[in-house]
C-alpha positions in Angstrom: -7.6 -8.3 11.8 -4.5 -8.1 13.9 -5.0 -8.0 17.8 -3.8 -4.6 19.0 -1.5 -5.9 21.1 0.9 -6.8 18.6 2.8 -3.7 17.4 5.1 -2.9 14.6 6.6 0.5 15.6 10.2 0.9 14.2 9.3 -1.5 11.4 8.4 -0.9 7.8 5.7 -2.6 5.6 5.2 -2.7 1.9 2.0 -2.9 0.9 0.4 -3.1 -2.8 -2.8 -2.9 -3.9 -3.9 -0.4 -1.3 -6.7 1.5 -2.9 -9.8 -0.8 -1.9 -10.1 -4.4 -0.6 -7.7 -6.5 1.2 -4.7 -4.1 0.4 -6.4 -1.3 2.1 -7.5 -3.1 4.9 -3.7 -4.5 5.6 -2.1 -1.0 5.2 -4.5 0.9 7.7 -4.1 -2.3 10.1 -0.4 -1.8 9.8 -0.5 1.7 10.4 -2.7 1.6 13.2 -0.3 -0.7 15.1 2.8 1.7 14.0 4.0 0.5 11.2 5.6 2.4 8.6 3.6 1.6 5.5 4.7 2.0 1.7 1.8 2.1 -0.4 2.4 1.6 -4.0 3.2 -1.4 -6.5 6.1 -3.2 -5.7 9.1 -4.2 -8.3 11.6 -6.2 -7.5 14.4 -3.3 -7.3 12.1 -1.3 -5.2 11.6 -4.5 -3.0 15.7 -4.4 -2.7 16.0 -1.3 -1.9 14.6 -2.1 2.0 17.3 -1.8 4.1 18.3 -4.4 6.3 16.1 -7.2 7.4 12.5 -7.3 5.8 9.6 -9.2 4.9 7.3 -8.8 1.9 4.1 -10.6 2.1 1.8 -10.6 -1.5 -1.4 -11.1 -1.7 -2.6 -13.4 -4.7 -5.7 -15.8 -5.0 -6.6 -19.4 -6.0 -7.2 -17.8 -9.1 -3.6 -17.6 -9.7 -3.0 -21.1 -9.2 -6.0 -22.9 -10.5 -7.8 -20.1 -12.6 -11.4 -19.0 -12.3 -14.0 -19.0 -15.1 -14.7 -16.1 -16.7 -11.7 -14.4 -15.1 -8.5 -14.8 -17.1 -7.4 -11.0 -16.5 -7.6 -11.5 -12.6 -5.9 -15.3 -12.6 -3.3 -13.8 -15.0 -2.7 -10.8 -12.7 -2.8 -13.1 -9.4 -0.2 -15.7 -11.4 2.2 -12.9 -12.2 2.1 -11.9 -8.4 3.5 -15.6 -7.1 6.1 -15.1 -9.9 7.0 -11.9 -8.8 7.4 -13.3 -5.1 9.4 -16.3 -6.3 12.3 -13.8 -8.0 11.9 -11.2 -4.9 12.4 -14.5 -2.7 15.6 -15.6 -4.7 16.8 -12.1 -5.1 16.2 -10.4 -1.5 17.5 -13.5 0.3 20.9 -12.1 -0.1 19.5 -8.9 1.4 18.0 -10.5 4.2 14.9 -10.2 2.8 12.0 -12.4 2.7 9.0 -12.6 0.7 5.9 -14.7 0.9 2.3 -14.9 -0.8 -0.6 -15.4 0.8 -3.7 -16.8 -1.0 -6.9 -16.0 0.9 -9.7 -17.9 -0.3 -13.7 -16.4 0.1 -16.9 -18.1 -1.6 -18.4 -15.1 -3.5 -21.1 -15.0 -6.3 -18.1 -14.0 -8.7 -18.4 -15.3 -11.9 -21.9 -17.8 -11.3 -23.8 -15.9 -13.7 -21.5 -17.7 -16.4 -20.0 -15.8 -18.9 -20.2 -11.7 -19.4 -22.5 -10.7 -21.9 -21.0 -10.4 -25.5 -19.9 -6.8 -26.0 -21.2 -7.0 -29.8 -24.7 -7.9 -28.2 -24.5 -5.1 -25.7 -24.0 -3.0 -28.7 -26.5 -3.6 -30.8 -29.1 -3.4 -28.2 -28.1 -0.1 -26.8 -27.8 1.0 -30.5 -31.4 -0.4 -31.4 -32.8 1.1 -28.1 -31.1 4.5 -29.2 -32.5 4.6 -32.8 -36.3 3.4 -31.1 -35.8 6.9 -28.9 -35.1 8.6 -32.0 -37.9 7.5 -33.8 -40.8 8.5 -31.4 
C-alpha cells in the first residue's frame, strides 16, 4: 500500500479492473489519498482524453509474458494489456502521457491441480446422477 504521507490531491488516476483484486485495491487506495479516480476499462482514445500530463499504469501478470498452464484465457488477456500499454505509450507521448505495465507476482495454487475437468465428463456425470435420482 501507499504510505499515508503520499497524497494525490489534484491528480487523476485511471484504474482498470476495479471490480475486485488489485484493481479494486489500487482504486480505493488512490481515492483515499485524494486522487480523482476514473474506474473503467481503458482504450487508447479514452487514455488520450486525459488533459495535460498523465500517467497510466496497467497491471498484467507473468502469465502474459511467459504463459501459465491451463490458463490460456488469462495469459491472452494479460498479454493484450502489455500490447495496449505499448500502443498507449507510443501514442500518448505526444500528449505528455506516460504508460507502464507492472507485473506483480505471487505464488498461488491456481492451476496446480492440473487441467480442469473435461466439460463433457462433468455433463455425463450430472446426467447420470439425475437419471438415477428420477428412477428411485
